C-alpha positions in Angstrom: 88.7 120.0 104.5 88.2 116.3 105.6 90.1 115.1 102.5 93.0 117.5 103.2 93.1 116.3 106.8 93.2 112.6 105.7 96.1 113.4 103.2 98.0 115.1 106.0 97.4 112.2 108.4 98.7 109.7 105.9 101.7 111.9 105.1 102.6 112.2 108.8 102.2 108.4 109.3 104.6 107.7 106.4 107.2 110.1 107.8 106.9 108.5 111.3 107.4 105.0 109.9 110.5 106.2 107.9 111.9 107.9 110.9 111.3 104.8 113.1 113.0 102.6 110.5 116.1 104.8 110.4 116.5 104.4 114.1 116.6 100.6 113.9 119.6 98.3 113.2 120.3 96.8 109.8 120.5 93.1 110.4 121.6 90.6 107.8 119.9 87.2 108.2 119.7 84.0 106.1 116.3 83.8 104.5 114.3 82.0 101.9 111.8 83.7 99.6 108.5 81.9 100.1 106.3 84.1 97.9 106.2 87.2 95.8 103.2 89.3 94.8 102.2 92.5 93.1 99.6 95.0 94.2 98.0 97.2 91.5 96.2 100.5 92.1 95.1 103.3 89.9 93.9 106.9 90.3 92.6 109.6 88.1 95.1 112.3 87.1 93.3 115.5 87.4 95.7 117.4 85.2 95.7 115.1 82.2 92.3 113.4 82.9 93.8 110.0 82.4 94.1 107.0 84.7 97.5 106.5 86.3 98.3 102.9 87.3 100.8 102.0 90.0 102.3 98.6 90.9 103.8 97.8 94.3 106.0 94.8 94.6 106.3 92.5 97.7 108.3 89.4 98.7 107.7 87.2 101.8 110.9 86.0 103.4 111.2 83.1 105.9 114.1 83.2 108.4 115.7 80.2 110.2 113.3 80.5 113.2 110.4 80.0 110.9 109.2 83.6 111.2 108.0 85.3 108.0 108.1 88.9 107.0 106.6 90.6 103.9 108.7 93.5 102.6 108.0 96.0 99.9 110.8 95.7 97.3 111.9 97.8 94.4 110.8 96.8 90.9 114.4 96.1 89.8 114.9 93.6 92.7 111.5 92.0 92.2 112.6 90.8 88.7 115.7 89.2 90.2 114.0 87.3 92.9 112.3 83.9 92.6 110.3 81.8 95.1 112.6 79.3 96.7 115.7 81.5 96.5 117.9 81.3 99.6 120.4 83.9 100.6 121.3 86.8 102.9 118.5 89.4 103.6 119.4 92.8 104.8 116.6 95.0 106.1 116.0 97.9 108.4 112.7 97.7 110.3 110.0 97.3 107.6 112.3 98.5 104.8 114.0 96.0 102.4 117.6 96.9 101.7 119.2 93.9 99.9 119.0 90.2 99.1 122.1 88.3 98.1 121.3 84.9 96.7 123.5 82.0 97.8 124.2 79.0 95.5 
């Protein structure tokens, strides 16, 4: 019962964050990529009795004011970004939407 309660609490928390993000504006700001990282996790698949491994990708962006934000980014975008890239970052709350590199 405790585990089910925890799962429900996490699910509700994720839904609230998504709802909050959707209410926020979608600014586009000039930013520089200062770092990238991957987070690896794994869990036991109870159906197949194998370990499932998951990778989550993040990039840290620095804006003109010097503020930094770390955003979770899709795998396809992660491969296209490099530390030191400069461009226009579009985001909504804590959600990464797009990064367009400038030359």
